Structures are given as structure tokens and as C-alpha cells.
LUMNUTI-664074 format. One record per residue: residue number from 1; x, y, z of N, C-alpha, C, CB in turn; residue in one letter. Coordinates in steps of 0.001 Angstrom, whole numbers, plus 500000, padded with zeros to 6 digits. Last residue first. Glycine has a CB too. Example, Ala and Ser with C-alpha at 12.3 -4.5 7.8 and 13.67 -1.06 7.14 Angstrom:
LUMNUTI-664074
2 512850 497750 507080 513670 498940 507140 512900 500030 507870 514084 499402 505725 S;
1 513190 494310 507800 512300 495500 507800 513200 496700 507800 511308 495527 509046 A;
This chain:
LUMNUTI-664074
76 090093 376258 684727 090508 377664 684604 090151 378239 683259 091997 377802 684832 Q;
75 089509 373603 684669 088535 374490 685312 088884 375963 685127 088442 374172 686794 C;
74 091723 372378 683604 090497 372374 682806 089472 373347 683363 089904 370972 682749 D;
73 093494 372592 685729 093763 373346 684506 092529 373417 683620 094921 372716 683738 N;
72 092333 370784 687521 092433 372197 687876 092654 373054 686636 093568 372417 688879 K;
71 092717 368393 686078 091357 368856 686358 091375 370342 686703 090724 368039 687513 V;
70 095524 368232 686138 094826 368302 684857 093413 368848 685047 094779 366915 684190 E;
69 096027 367937 688845 096515 369128 688155 095788 369323 686835 098023 369030 687915 L;
68 094820 365427 689204 094324 366592 689943 094767 367872 689255 094820 366569 691406 V;
67 096454 363845 687547 095017 363952 687264 094430 365173 687962 094274 362672 687713 R;
66 098881 364046 688866 098762 364553 687507 097295 364762 687151 099427 363591 686508 Y;
65 098228 362765 691241 098651 364155 691271 098495 364784 689891 100104 364267 691754 E;
64 097670 360151 690286 096632 360939 690952 096977 362426 690946 096434 360452 692390 Q;
63 100177 359381 689287 099015 359446 688395 097912 360305 688990 098482 358042 688107 L;
62 101681 359521 691636 102064 360322 690464 100892 360474 689510 103257 359680 689732 D;
61 100326 357605 693175 100308 359013 693581 100697 359934 692431 101249 359235 694761 D;
60 101029 355278 691758 099627 355679 691851 099518 357152 692221 098884 354815 692882 F;
59 103788 355279 692208 103269 355334 690842 101824 355809 690843 103377 353959 690163 A;
58 103811 355072 695021 104419 356228 694355 103881 356384 692938 105950 356088 694325 M;
57 102616 352575 695389 101930 353779 695869 102494 355035 695217 102044 353887 697393 E;
56 104648 350980 694335 103327 350978 693697 102536 352210 694117 102547 349693 694055 A;
55 106675 351538 696205 106844 351913 694798 105505 351954 694062 107792 350935 694099 L;
54 105521 350450 698550 105873 351873 698473 106023 352339 697030 107168 352140 699237 D;
53 105312 347730 697846 104105 348516 698133 104397 350009 698011 103568 348193 699547 V;
52 108043 347118 697593 107125 346920 696467 105875 347772 696654 106743 345426 696325 I;
51 108943 347618 700188 109462 348421 699076 108556 348314 697856 110887 347980 698712 A;
50 107586 345614 701579 107296 347021 701880 107772 347919 700744 107963 347442 703208 W;
49 108862 343373 700443 107426 343582 700234 107018 345020 700536 106618 342620 701105 L;
48 111459 343768 701425 111212 343760 699984 109737 344013 699689 111655 342423 699367 L;
47 111047 343471 704169 111500 344761 703635 111245 344867 702137 112988 344962 703921 N;
46 110357 340751 704167 109405 341745 704653 109767 343130 704129 109365 341750 706191 S;
45 112763 339690 703314 111568 339513 702489 110502 340523 702890 111021 338075 702617 M;
44 114388 340232 705459 114657 340913 704192 113463 340807 703248 115908 340328 703524 D;
43 113201 338497 707307 113224 339941 707580 113498 340737 706309 114285 340272 708643 S;
42 113551 335928 706046 112221 336474 706336 112231 337984 706555 111646 335796 707557 Q;
41 116057 335857 703395 115516 335507 704715 114258 336323 705005 116576 335743 705821 D;
40 116163 334559 700199 115997 335797 700958 115406 335415 702308 115078 336838 700195 I;
39 116139 332095 699092 117395 332831 698984 117324 334202 699657 117772 332997 697524 F;
38 114860 329033 700375 114640 330447 700048 115974 331197 700028 113668 331101 701070 P;
37 116474 326152 698863 115892 326859 700007 115655 328311 699603 116824 326771 701269 E;
36 117089 325187 696352 116991 324245 697467 116280 324859 698671 118378 323772 697875 E;
35 115367 326282 693381 116284 326511 694497 116036 325483 695593 116124 327943 695054 Y;
34 113520 326276 691285 114758 325518 691156 115779 325733 692263 115382 325847 689878 G;
33 111065 327309 691570 112021 328146 690847 113387 327475 690727 112166 329493 691542 S;
32 109835 325527 693196 109395 325570 691803 110349 326389 690939 107986 326149 691714 L;
31 111174 326255 695542 111363 324906 694988 110941 324854 693521 110562 323871 695803 K;
30 110337 328919 696035 111728 328626 695715 111932 327244 695105 112560 328750 696948 Y;
29 108176 330703 696204 108023 329408 695525 109397 328882 695112 107090 329537 694279 N;
28 109362 332921 697414 108258 332230 698078 108066 330828 697511 106964 333034 697938 T;
27 111242 333669 695487 111692 333307 696833 110621 332507 697569 112054 334568 697635 N;
26 109594 334248 693338 110586 333179 693203 111083 332720 694571 111769 333651 692342 D;
25 108188 336424 694481 107485 335183 694129 108448 334011 693992 106707 335365 692826 L;
24 110267 338286 694757 109515 337843 695938 108784 336532 695658 108510 338926 696377 A;
23 110980 338599 692056 111959 338078 693017 111248 337536 694255 112971 339180 693417 I;
22 108606 339717 691132 109074 338444 690569 110088 337793 691514 109708 338664 689163 K;
21 108601 342115 692537 107539 341140 692802 107942 339762 692280 106208 341592 692154 A;
20 110772 343389 691332 110843 343040 692751 109784 342011 693123 110682 344289 693615 M;
19 109789 343713 688719 111018 342957 688972 111102 342489 690419 112240 343805 688632 S;
18 107483 345313 689192 107377 344007 688531 108603 343139 688831 107216 344187 687007 K;
17 108609 347615 690318 107635 346818 691076 107563 345405 690505 106233 347485 691047 V;
16 110119 348503 688132 110790 348125 689377 109879 347241 690225 111210 349381 690173 Q;
15 108026 349060 686406 108994 348027 686027 109795 347565 687245 109946 348554 684933 L;
14 106825 351180 687768 106111 349899 687682 107020 348764 687217 104924 350024 686735 L;
13 108783 353156 687383 108434 352714 688734 107751 351353 688696 107525 353744 689422 T;
12 108705 353410 684596 109938 353026 685279 109671 352489 686671 110881 354204 685361 G;
11 106050 354280 684249 106487 353015 683670 107760 352516 684348 106716 353169 682162 E;
10 106137 356773 685508 105288 355716 686070 105714 354353 685535 103800 355978 685741 V;
9 107980 358078 683767 108215 357997 685211 107423 356847 685830 107838 359324 685891 K;
8 106735 357854 681246 108071 357288 681468 108357 357102 682957 109142 358188 680840 C;
7 104347 359251 681738 104303 357839 681343 105654 357182 681605 103915 357697 679850 V;
6 105396 361812 682289 104625 361082 683297 104606 359591 682987 103189 361623 683374 L;
5 106566 362457 679846 107395 362364 681047 106690 361565 682137 107745 363763 681564 Q;
4 104258 362500 678226 105340 361557 677938 106233 361365 679166 106178 362047 676741 H;
3 102722 364618 679343 102226 363231 679337 103344 362215 679144 101186 363053 678240 N;
2 104900 366811 681294 103997 366486 680194 103632 364991 680224 104646 366859 678836 N;
1 105001 368726 684165 105368 367451 683577 104379 367156 682450 105375 366307 684650 M;
């Protein structure tokens, strides 16, 4: 994977994280967001938070894996 592909992959993942985090925040602060009540129930909110964490970890792992491969290539 070249640098451009890595940046696009990580950027796409982080954009998903950003969108999902915004939804979670709007649900948590539903009154400030203009809603009468939360629009996501508690169990679904928990799943959403797990998905956010998983996506963030995927982006971090992609960066870490690329860094490890880069270091190995520099040593050869």
C-alpha cells in the first residue's frame, strides 16, 4: 500500500468515526440538538459507541502496521 492509499483508507475510516460520534453526541444532548427525546435507545447507543471505538482502532492499526512495514524496509 502506498502513502496515498493509506491516507485515503485512514481518512475514510476517520470520517465514519466523526459522523458516528456526531450522532452519538446529538443523541446524548438531544434537547440541545432540538429533539424531544433521545432518538437512539440505550442498547443501540452502546452498540454505536462500540462501533466508533472499533473504527478508531482500525485506523490506528492501519497506521501502526504501515509504520512497522516502513521501519522493516528501512532496515533492509
